[in-house]
Residue frames as qw, qx, qy, qz and C-alpha x, y, z in Angstrom:
[[0.357, 0.114, 0.921, 0.110, 10.67, -35.63, -83.07],
 [0.321, 0.068, -0.402, -0.855, 8.45, -35.56, -86.06],
 [0.655, 0.094, 0.507, -0.552, 4.92, -36.78, -85.95],
 [0.376, 0.063, 0.878, 0.289, 4.06, -39.88, -87.88],
 [0.204, -0.019, -0.456, -0.866, 2.06, -39.22, -91.05],
 [0.498, 0.191, 0.565, -0.629, -1.66, -39.24, -90.45],
 [0.166, 0.211, 0.879, 0.394, -3.78, -41.53, -92.51],
 [0.354, 0.131, -0.038, -0.925, -6.58, -39.72, -94.28],
 [0.226, 0.283, 0.930, -0.070, -9.82, -41.65, -93.97],
 [0.301, 0.053, -0.299, -0.904, -12.41, -40.77, -96.61],
 [0.366, 0.307, 0.828, -0.294, -15.94, -41.76, -95.99],
 [0.230, 0.142, -0.497, -0.825, -17.75, -42.06, -99.29],
 [0.691, 0.160, 0.403, -0.579, -21.41, -42.90, -99.68],
 [0.460, 0.070, 0.849, 0.251, -22.17, -46.06, -101.57],
 [0.330, 0.335, -0.282, -0.836, -23.49, -45.40, -105.01],
 [0.416, 0.045, -0.776, -0.472, -26.10, -47.18, -107.08],
 [0.715, -0.354, -0.401, -0.449, -28.62, -49.71, -105.90],
 [0.669, -0.140, -0.604, 0.410, -26.45, -51.14, -103.10],
 [0.168, 0.066, -0.329, 0.927, -26.12, -47.75, -101.44],
 [0.454, -0.279, -0.183, -0.826, -29.80, -47.00, -101.85],
 [0.781, -0.289, -0.529, -0.161, -30.89, -50.30, -100.31],
 [0.543, -0.067, -0.555, 0.627, -28.34, -49.96, -97.53],
 [0.036, -0.150, 0.219, -0.964, -29.68, -46.52, -96.59],
 [0.626, -0.298, -0.306, -0.652, -33.30, -47.65, -96.66],
 [0.781, -0.240, -0.572, 0.073, -32.58, -50.63, -94.46],
 [0.407, -0.019, -0.467, 0.784, -30.57, -48.63, -91.98],
 [0.243, -0.225, 0.019, -0.943, -33.26, -46.00, -91.83],
 [0.726, -0.316, -0.404, -0.458, -35.97, -48.55, -91.17],
 [0.719, -0.156, -0.587, 0.338, -33.96, -50.33, -88.51],
 [0.223, 0.061, -0.386, 0.893, -33.16, -47.11, -86.66],
 [0.429, -0.287, -0.100, -0.850, -36.79, -45.91, -86.76],
 [0.789, -0.292, -0.503, -0.199, -38.00, -49.21, -85.39],
 [0.615, -0.079, -0.533, 0.576, -35.31, -49.30, -82.74],
 [0.022, 0.149, -0.241, 0.959, -35.98, -45.68, -81.62],
 [0.589, -0.334, -0.284, -0.679, -39.78, -46.33, -81.57],
 [0.795, -0.280, -0.537, 0.042, -39.35, -49.38, -79.35],
 [0.467, -0.008, -0.454, 0.759, -36.95, -47.55, -77.02],
 [0.171, -0.249, 0.053, -0.952, -39.27, -44.57, -76.71],
 [0.708, -0.359, -0.371, -0.482, -42.29, -46.80, -75.93],
 [0.749, -0.208, -0.548, 0.309, -40.29, -48.60, -73.22],
 [0.300, 0.103, -0.327, 0.890, -39.08, -45.34, -71.73],
 [0.335, -0.250, -0.001, -0.908, -42.60, -43.84, -71.46]]
């Protein structure tokens, strides 16, 4: 039997202002979340 064709998924970064704002928001959310988790763990 032949294998079904694999779908190639390409992850491309967002360009322009939308991508920039998205990366800033994600970065801020992750840093706040990690800070809170570390404070609760210690």
